[in-house]
Phi, psi and omega in degrees: 000119180270095184300315180301332180284342178284339183258145170236171178304325182287343181251018174241123181238123188267332186229055181285140176244129180215142179272350181186184183300313181301315180294322178297316179292328175296319178293323175301311181299319180294320179294325181282330187304312181295318182292327183263348182068033181233157178293136178302325181298322179291319179292319178298316179301317180294320177296318180294323177298319179293318180296330179297337178281339182154148183296144175263015175286115185276342186109169180058028178082015185242139171229147178230072177292151182205158181208148174236130179220146180298329184275357177286124186283331185200158177298125185222140177249153175226133177239128176238134170249115182279142177294322179232126180300150180236152175297134185224009183057039181291161184297335178259007180063010176276147177293159185253136173232351178240119182236121175243105183261150178235139176234130184224153173297144182301326183278356186253054184298318183294314179296322178299313180294320177297319179294317177301315179297317181295315179296316180299315177300313182300315185283354174286343182287114179299323180295315179297315180303317180295319179295321178296322181292337183250001179298141187287321189206183182302315181298318180294320178296313181299317179298323178299316179295320179295313182291322179294320179296318180294321179294322180291324182287335183285000000 
């Protein structure tokens, strides 16, 4: 699974501001809407439905919200770095400032699960999380995901 290939410049947001989990997920949906050609409201609704099943906050300031919908054309990632961490009901109760969201076609369950596993593994790296928190801009963030994926595959 090529994590860097799931992201485009348009789906990486470096200075997102959110007052809470709902606002953060709304920004995720807005970033994904253009890339997927779908209404942000539909994507937000799908993310909230998934969150109702249990928080996607992994701990260490990371969340990996995700949604599957029939109208999603392809597996797509969105990365947000929040300026101020928000409560996300994460398993360690720490606020979240790094969000890597995934959107997948409803019929593509296996690819969706592989992508979730790959993103979760990648975001477990304390070194990567720190580098993501200090990256200067969209290009630097995207490059980190590309280089980290290549290092992990080697």
